[in-house]
C-alpha positions as CSV (number, residue, x, y, z in Angstrom):
1,M,0.0,-0.3,0.0
2,N,1.4,3.6,-1.1
3,M,1.1,5.8,1.9
4,K,2.2,8.7,0.6
5,F,-0.7,8.4,-2.1
6,W,-3.3,8.6,0.9
7,L,-1.2,11.3,2.7
8,T,-0.6,13.8,-0.1
9,A,-2.9,16.9,-0.3
10,G,-3.9,15.5,-4.0
11,E,-3.6,17.2,-7.5
12,P,-3.8,20.8,-7.3
13,R,-6.9,20.7,-9.7
14,P,-10.2,22.7,-9.0
15,R,-11.8,19.3,-9.3
16,Y,-10.2,17.8,-6.1
17,A,-11.0,20.9,-4.0
18,L,-14.7,20.9,-5.3
19,L,-15.1,17.1,-4.5
20,V,-13.4,17.9,-1.1
21,A,-15.8,20.7,-0.3
22,I,-18.9,19.2,-1.5
23,G,-18.5,16.0,0.5
24,V,-17.5,18.0,3.9
25,V,-20.5,20.1,3.1
26,L,-22.8,17.1,2.5
27,M,-21.5,15.2,5.3
28,M,-21.7,17.9,7.7
29,T,-25.4,18.7,6.8
30,L,-26.2,14.8,7.0
31,T,-24.8,14.5,10.7
32,Y,-26.1,17.7,12.3
33,P,-28.6,16.0,14.2
34,V,-25.6,14.1,15.9
35,W,-23.0,17.1,16.5
36,Q,-25.6,20.0,17.1
37,P,-26.3,18.8,20.5
38,G,-23.0,17.4,21.2
39,G,-21.5,20.8,21.5
40,P,-18.5,22.6,19.9
41,G,-16.0,19.3,20.7
42,M,-18.4,17.0,18.8
43,A,-18.6,19.6,15.8
44,A,-14.9,19.9,15.4
45,F,-14.7,15.8,15.6
46,A,-17.5,15.5,13.0
47,A,-15.8,18.3,11.0
48,V,-12.2,16.3,11.0
49,T,-13.9,13.1,10.3
50,A,-16.0,14.4,7.2
51,T,-12.7,15.8,5.9
52,I,-10.9,12.9,6.1
53,I,-13.8,10.9,4.7
54,S,-14.4,13.3,1.7
55,H,-10.4,13.4,0.9
56,V,-10.4,9.7,0.7
57,S,-13.4,9.7,-1.5
58,A,-12.0,12.6,-3.6
59,K,-8.7,10.7,-4.0
60,L,-10.4,7.4,-5.3
61,I,-12.8,9.6,-7.6
62,M,-9.6,11.1,-9.1
63,R,-7.8,7.9,-9.4
64,R,-10.1,6.8,-12.3
């Protein structure tokens, strides 16, 4: 497994940035009922998790 592939920021293309931004917004919107009552700590955890998941999804989409 190539760890450098997963840990780099990705191609400096607008498509990658757009995929990550859309993924984060979508996941934060879908998980709002979970992190909203949890307060700022839960919101920060949800934001970090959403960023990681959308980064991985964007990398897999850009790989094709």
